[in-house]
N, C-alpha and C positions, 0 to 999 in steps of 0.2 A: 268301584272300577275306575281307574284313572282315565282321563280324557287324552286323546291323541292329538298332537299338534298337526295342523294342516297347512301345507304350503302348495303353491302352484308354480309351474315352470313350463317352458316349451319343451325342454329336453332334460331328463333326469338320468344321471349316470350312477350306477351302482359300482363302487370300487374306485378308490383314489390311488391307483398305481399308475405305471407308465401309460398303459393303453387308455385307462379311464381319463387321465388328465389330457392326453392328446385328443380324445373324443370330445371332451368338454370344451377345450380351448378352440377346437375347430368349429364346433357348433356356435360358440359365443362369437367367434370372428365373423360368422355369417349372420349375426344379429339375433340368435336365439337366446332367450332367457334360460340360463343353464344352472343346474344344481348338481353337485357331486355329493353322494352319500358314502361316507367312509367311517368305519368304527374306530380306527386307531386315532390316538390323540395327535400323532405325527404322521401326516400323509407321506406317501412315496418312500416308506420304510425300506422295502425290498430294493428299490432303485438305489438307495443310499449305500447299500452293501455290495452291489454288483461289482464284478471285476476286482474283487478284494478291496473294495472301497474306492476304486478308480473310475468305474463305470465305462465299460466298453460300449459306447453309444450306438455304434453301427459298424459296418464293414464297408470300406471305400471301394465298392465294386458296382457293377450294373445289376439290374433286377434279375436277369437270367442267371447270374452267378449266385445270387441269394437263393433262388429257387433250387439250384443244384445242391445247395447246402441244407435243404429242408427234406429229410428223408420221409417224413410223414405228411402226405397231402400237399406237397409243395406246389403243384400245378393249380390248386384251388386259389392260391394267393397271387396268381399272375396279374390279374386286373388291379388289385390293391397295390402291388409292388411296382407296376408300371406307372400308376398314378402318383405314387409317393415312394420313389426309390431312395437308396442311401444318399444320393446327391441332394435330394430335397430335405432329408433329415438333417444333413450337415448344414445346409443353408438356413434351415429353421432355427437351429440352436445358435449358430453364429449370428443370426438376426436378433437373437435374444441376448447377445453380448457374451456368449461363451466361446472363447477361442479353443479350437480343436487341433489335434495333431494325429498323424497316421503312423502307426508302428508296424512291426513285423506282422506279416500275414494280413496286411491292409486293415488292421484293427484300429478303430478310431476312438480316441480318448480326449477328455478335456486337457488342455495344456497344463492346467493346475494339478492334474492327477487327483482331483477331488470329485467324487460322485455327487457330493452335496451341492456342487455348483450347478449340475444339471437339474437336480431336484428343486433348488431355489429358483432357478430360471423359470421352470414350469409354474411354480407357485406365484411368482411375480406376474407372469403373463396372465394367469387365470384371474388374479386379483384385479389387474388392469382392465380386464374385459368384464368384470362384474360377476364372475362365476361365484356362486354361493357354495360354501363348503359346510355340509351338515355332518356333525359327528353323531352317527347312528349306524345301525346295521340293517341293510336291506334284507327283508325276509321273503318277499314275494312280489311278483308283478301283478298288478290289478288289471283284469281284462274286462272290458265292457260287454254289453249284450251283442254288440256288433262284431265281437271277436278281436277287437283292437286293444292294444295296451293303453291304459289310461292313468297309470300311476305306479309308484313304488310304495309298497307297504313295508314300513320299517318298525323297529322296536318301539320307538316313541313318536314317530312322525309318519304322516301320509303325505307323499309328494305327488300331487296331481300333475299330469304331463300329457303332451301329445305324442311324445316318443321317448322310449326308455332304452338305455344301453346297459347291458350286463358286462362288466369288465372286472369281475371279482377275483381273477387269477385262478391258480391251481391249488394244489395241496402242499406244495413245497414251501419251506420256511414259514410254518404257521404262526410263529412269533411276530411276523411282520404283517399279519392279518389275512394271509392266504389260507383260509380254512375250508375251502371247497363249497361255500354256501351257494354259489351260483349254479352249480350242477343240479342241486335239489330244486332250485327255482325253475330251471329250464325243464327238468323232468316233469314237474307238476303241470307244466304248460303243454306237455306232450312231446317234448324233444327227446331224442335218443342221445345217450352219452356213451361214447366209446370207452373201453376199459381203461381205467386210470392206472398208470404205472410211472415209476420214477425214471427220469432221463437226465443225462449229465450228472451222474451219481457215482459215488465210490463203489467198488466191487468187493465182495466178500470171498474168502478162500478158506478151505478146510486145512490148508498147509500151516502147521504150527510155526514154520520157519518165518512166516510173515511177522508174527509177534516177536520173534527173536531179533528182527531187523526194524522194529517199530521206530518211527521217527527218521529213518534213513531216507534222504532225498537223492534221487539219481537225476543228473542233468545230461542232456545230449545223448540219450539212449533211444533206441528204436523199440517201440512196443507193437507187437502183432497179436491180434486176438483171432482165434480160430473157433469156429462152431462145427462140432463133429468132424474136425480135421480140415475144414475149408476156411480159408482166410476171409474175414469179414471186415477187418480194420488193420491198418498199419500206419504208423506215424512216428515222427521223431520229435523229442522234446524232453519234458520234465515229468517225473512221477515220484510218488513216495510210498513207502511201506507203512502200514498201520497195524494195530493189534488185530483188526478184523480182516485185513487183506491188503488191497492197494488203492491208492487215490492219487490226486494230482491232475494237472491239465490233460495229459495224454489219456489217462484212465477215464476221465469224464467224457472226453470226446469219443472214446471207444464204446462207452455205455450206450450212446445214442444209436449204435448199430445193433444192439442186442435186444432180443426178445426172451420171454421166459422159457420157451421150449428149447431143447437141444443141450448138448454138453459143450461147455466153453473152456478154453485154455488160453492163458496169456503167455506170450513168449517174449523175453527181453533180450535184445542184442546190446550187451554192455559196452561194446566197442564197435559201433557202427562205421567208424572211419577206417577201420582196419579189416582187410579180408583175412581169411584163415592163415595164409602163409605169413603175412606181415605181423599178425598177432602172435604166431609161434616164434617169429624172430624177436619180437618184443619180450616175450617170456624168457627166451634164451639169454637175452641181455640182462634181464633182472636176475636170473639165476647166476650168471657169471659174476655179478656184483655181490652176490650173497653165497659164494661158492661153498663156504663151510657151515652155512646155516641149515637149520631144519626147514622143511617145506612150509610149516605153519608160520615161520618167521620171515619168509621171503616174498610175501604177497602184499606188503604194505604200500608199495608204489603202484601196484596194479589194481587194487580193490579198496573200497571204503572199509574201515575197521569192522563195522557191524556185519559186513557181508562175508568176511574171511572165514569164520567158523562154518557158515552154511556151505560155501563153495568147497571147502576142504572135505566136509562130510559127503557132499554130492559127488566129488571127484573120485572118492574111494582110494585116494592116495594117503597112506598112513601119515599123520601129521608130523611124526618124528623122522620121517625119511629125509636124508640129506639131499639137497637139491641136485648135487652131482650124481645122485643115484636114481633120479626120476627118469623113467624110460621114455622113449619116443612115443610109445603107445599111450602111456599115462599123460604125456604132454598133449597129444592129440585129443584125448578125452577132455582135458582141461580147456583147450581151445573151443571144442564143441560146446562145452558147458557155458563158457562166457559169451558165446555167440547165440546160444539158444537156452537161456535160463528160463525155465518154465514155472508158472504159477497156476494151479488149478483154480477155477472160478465156479462157485456154487450159488451165486446170487448177487443181489445188490443191497446196499444199505436202504433203510426205509425211505419212502417218498418224502417224508418230512425233511430229510437231509439232501434231497435232490435240488439241483439248481432250477429245474423246471419239471412240470408234470406232462407226461405223454398221455394222449387220450383227451377226451373232452366232448364238447357238443359236436355232433355229426355234421361234417361239412355238406352232406347231401341236403341238409335242412336249412342251409344258409345261402343267400344270394351272394356270389363272389364279389360283385362290383360294389355292393352296398353294405355287406355284412348283416343284411336284414334277414329276419326269420321268415321261413316259408310257411310257418304254422300260425304265427301271431303277427298281425299287421302292426307296425309301429314299434316292434321289438328288434333290437340290434345287439350284436355281440362283438367284442374286441379283446384281443390279447390271448393270454395263456388258456383261457377257458375253452377256446376253440381247439378241435382235434388237429393241431399242427404243432410241430416242434422241430427245432434245427440243431445243428452242431454248434460248438463254441466258436467265438470269433465276432460277436456282435450281431449275429443273425437273429437270435431270439428277440432282442430288443427292437431290431428293425421290423420284425413281425408285429410287435406291439405298436410301434409308431404308425405303420402302414394301415393296419386294421383299425386302429383308433381314428386315424384320419378319415378313412372311408365311412366308418360308422357315424362319426360326428357330422360329416357333411350330409349324409343321407338323412340322418335324424333331423337336422336343422331344416332341410328341404321339406321333409314331411310335415314338420311343425309350422311351416310357413314363416320361418325366421328370416328368410332371405328378402 
């Protein structure tokens, strides 16, 4: 039987992602000897691919606005976000030498458009502070006879500590190290875990037409999602068709509003800048320019190539009809179709393909101001493992920074690092 290496620290952090590094850096800034346990050979893997590799660091807004963009347990984060709002996040990274910029929707990115710059800044700061990075996988939190956390049991190492932070992430992007280990660790300590579901995830459809339009990207369209006929999301932007259904920024945002129960339908307004009358006038102009053409050959200026056969089929206008023979009623149906192009939704892609995991450690069992466990003294949580999730726009990373900051500070105080 191989012997296990033993280390000691004031604060031990399970998980080398955004929340874990923020917790570790915060604790170390307060004087705590800090260790991060991370199984991946390259820490902050998921952070490096966020925002399509650009890293939407946060959203340049106040704490109240962040909370409005957190549909699941947003109020729980009030204290953490008031203590470390987006302005503090921006100041933190600018203080580490990363120049930031604000784009549409108040989304904040590094000026370089490189997520790696954010990751490297965190790594440099942790190294400056003497944070020790251990390549290992945390398996359990050791609890002493007094009911307090006293170490992290890992595959090859035992890290004794006065305070432990679980920041192992969710189930999304398992290739980056997010394998859900922390949920089991928390459960074995008596914590409840809310149902784990994908959020910010592509949507699946039984409509074969999606596959016919695979790869088609639509820009500046309005997407409305309805549940049993009631609107639950509406937004304007970009989306794509895929072999399984629909994806893209609009679709990911819509998915955050959806739950498993109920019947869902997506409705696309392909021409949101035009009302029905103006769109009809536009169609009449196109028809006038193609007066001797068949209907199937007169839609090239109105629709993307891959969408034309689908629209023709749905319009029920015979494709060989001369455009000068298209009736007013047929034209009205075409207008309605372009303003209300529907896609049936029957589910989501797997949680492994989601940007974030919805569900996690019950917030009822966590102290909001410290992220401390109400069940095990000296245990703290940070980031995606907690049952909170937000819409796109930098809000989920802001949750990671704020909860990591709160957990790191409280852990250092408990460990006597100050």
